[in-house]
C-alpha positions in Angstrom: 0.0 0.0 0.0 1.3 3.5 -0.9 1.3 6.0 1.9 0.4 9.7 1.3 4.0 10.8 1.4 5.1 8.1 -1.0 2.1 8.9 -3.2 3.1 12.5 -3.4 6.7 11.6 -4.4 5.4 9.2 -7.0 3.0 11.8 -8.3 5.7 14.4 -8.6 7.9 11.9 -10.4 5.1 11.2 -12.8 4.5 14.9 -13.3 8.2 15.4 -14.2 8.1 12.5 -16.6 4.9 13.8 -18.2 6.3 17.3 -18.7 9.5 15.9 -20.2 7.5 13.9 -22.8 5.4 16.9 -23.8 1.8 17.6 -23.1 -0.3 14.5 -23.0 -2.5 13.2 -20.2 -4.5 10.0 -20.2 -4.0 9.6 -23.9 -5.1 13.1 -24.7 -2.6 15.5 -26.4 -3.0 19.3 -25.8 -1.1 22.6 -25.9 -2.8 24.4 -23.0 -5.1 23.5 -20.2 -7.8 25.8 -21.7 -7.5 23.9 -25.0 -7.7 20.6 -23.2 -10.8 21.7 -21.3 -12.5 22.9 -24.5 -11.7 19.8 -26.4 -13.0 17.5 -23.7 -16.1 19.6 -23.2 -16.8 19.4 -26.9 -16.7 15.6 -26.9 -20.2 14.2 -27.5 -19.7 11.5 -24.8 -18.6 13.9 -22.0 -20.5 14.9 -18.9 -19.6 18.0 -16.8 -20.0 18.2 -13.0 -19.3 21.0 -10.5 -19.1 23.8 -13.1 -16.5 22.1 -15.3 -14.2 21.3 -12.4 -14.9 17.5 -12.9 -15.5 16.1 -16.4 -16.0 12.5 -17.6 -15.4 11.1 -21.0 -17.2 7.8 -21.5 -15.4 6.4 -24.6 -12.1 5.9 -22.7 -13.4 5.7 -19.1 -11.6 8.9 -18.0 -12.3 11.2 -15.2 -10.7 14.7 -15.4 -10.3 17.3 -12.7 -9.6 21.0 -13.4 -8.6 23.2 -10.5 -10.6 26.4 -10.0 -8.9 29.8 -10.1 -9.2 29.9 -6.3 -7.2 26.7 -5.8 -3.5 27.0 -5.0 -2.6 24.6 -7.8 -4.5 26.5 -10.5 -4.4 25.9 -13.5 -3.4 22.3 -12.8 -5.3 19.4 -14.4 -5.4 15.7 -13.3 -7.0 12.6 -14.8 -7.5 8.9 -14.1 -8.5 6.2 -16.6 -9.9 2.8 -16.3 -8.9 0.1 -18.8 -10.6 -3.2 -19.7 -9.0 -6.3 -18.2 -10.2 -9.9 -18.0 -12.0 -9.3 -14.8 -13.5 -5.9 -15.7 -12.1 -2.4 -15.4 -8.8 -1.6 -13.8 -8.0 1.9 -12.6 -4.6 3.3 -13.8 -2.6 5.8 -11.7 -3.7 9.4 -11.6 -1.8 11.6 -14.0 -1.2 15.3 -13.3 0.0 18.4 -15.2 0.8 21.4 -12.9 2.8 23.5 -15.4 4.4 26.4 -13.6 2.4 25.8 -10.4 4.7 25.7 -7.3 5.7 22.1 -6.4 4.2 22.4 -2.9 0.8 23.3 -4.4 1.0 20.4 -6.9 2.0 18.0 -4.1 -0.9 19.1 -2.0 -3.2 18.5 -5.0 -1.7 15.0 -5.4 -2.3 14.3 -1.7 -5.9 15.6 -2.0 -6.6 13.3 -5.0 -4.9 10.3 -3.3 -7.7 10.3 -0.7 -10.5 10.7 -3.2 -12.9 7.8 -3.8 -13.7 7.2 -7.5 
C-alpha cells in the first residue's frame, strides 16, 4: 500500500516525466489546459459536473479534474483512466499536469486526490 507521502513523491515523479514527454495526459494531447478543457467539453460523450471542475469522457473511461482559479494549484489538471481487463475495469494511476504551479501546491493536489474515492 502506498502512503500519502510516497504517493506525493510518485505523483511528482510522474509529473516530471509527463512534462518531459510533452503535453499529454490520459491519452489526450494538448497545448494548454484551456485547449484541453475545450476539447474534452466538446466531446459528445462527455459529462460535466461541478461547473466544469470535474468532467468524464465515456469512450475511454476517463475522469478529469480541473482546478478552480481559487485553488493554489490553478491551473493544474489531473485525470484517471480505467482500462478493460479480463475481470472488468482496472484503474490506472492518476496523472497530473501542474505546469508552472509551485511544487508544494502540486504535491498538495496529489495528496488531495490520493484520498479521493472514485
